[in-house]
Every structure is written in structure tokens, then in C-alpha cells.
Steps between C-alpha positions, in 0.01 A plus 500: 500500500646841404609730782501880473820618667432768761795733551339682792437190713785265402409132531697177461199325340635246249858543619481333841739216412786741425765536772491874425122525454468845661775653286370329186150633574652847532679456168174389335317798655775733375434380144123543551550859618723578200245376246209670677679837519661496155233327288188483724526121461376262770777244563341156532685172552394136482649183642775389261321168449197689360705686236767252383525675164641812672756300699593300189549815289726661760693173546543461124635854457749447785611165359525613136663837567746416781474126570352577844274256683353629827522239775234649726130411480277763335222610738312766303497647152323759291501633145341816367533775240540864594602803291629292208694261723433131553602424858543169681595444863590186694550505877710209634508332839862607556401868494597559137276699269555487124328727253507494124429827319432460131398799290217415263646726229842333521676765712599421858558139601655402830497255786521646849598321820412627848607337824290534814682625807653213697559260211836405357575550131395171334798296384362490145523883488796580729789460255319673212344816644583786733211622709438867576321599821187710523300596809124456516256590777308182424783257434800628695817461294442349158793374295445498127661423168392445140601399151377599155310237300650447156264234356138504386240360736 
């Protein structure tokens, strides 16, 4: 069942099995606030098992572009279009959030990684990416990185 992410009353609904559930919920709420403020879009997530096509698409892009396979279990995912961008998000049990931004007109294409506060950099990402820090009222300290997508998906 889809869940509308509330960034005013942050909840761990759907993320309870994560060892960093509170921080991951804050990270998810931070994304919800961004999309509400910038695009007036309501950020809604579903259990990953309800939207396997989203998880599969993100996994395929990671595998094809950088030979990355995420070891953590996906908990939630969402996909939507806003302002000419096709977006996909997957939130993992480890505290990792991955988003894929794909411009419909062929412009911007990137994969973004965000790490919830309290989690270690996953070993499948550690040697390949440097993570910058950003502070968030909702999520504490978020570490993030990205890469540009070269292929067509």
C-alpha cells in the first residue's frame, strides 16, 4: 500500500527493519520536503515488493553503468515524473537511498547516492565514490555522491 511521506511528522513506517530507521526516515522526509517545496509534488513510496519494476530498473542501471550490485535489501521504492524528469528512488535496509534522475528530453541523467546518518559507506560503493556531507534538519548529516548515466534506459 502506498505511503505519503510526511516531512512535518517524520515516521519510520516501512523502514522499521533498518538499523538506522530513524535517520533513514529523516532522509526520506528530506526528499519529500524537497519535492513538495520545489515542484509541489507529493512524495509517495511503496513497499519495494509492490513495485519490483522500479527496483529492477535502478538495479539494472547500476549494474550496466558501473557494475554495482547493492547488497542490502530494498525496503521501499517510488517512481514519478516531475518537470520533465523521470525520477526513481529506492530506500535500502542499510540506510542507503539511491535515486535515478532521467530527463525525458535527453538532457540530465544521473544516479545519486545518499547515506543515512549512522551507516557506514557500503563496501560496493566505498572504493569508487567520495561522499560529500550536507546537513539537514530532518536527516542530520547526509553523505552523498553521484555519477552521470551514459547509456539509454
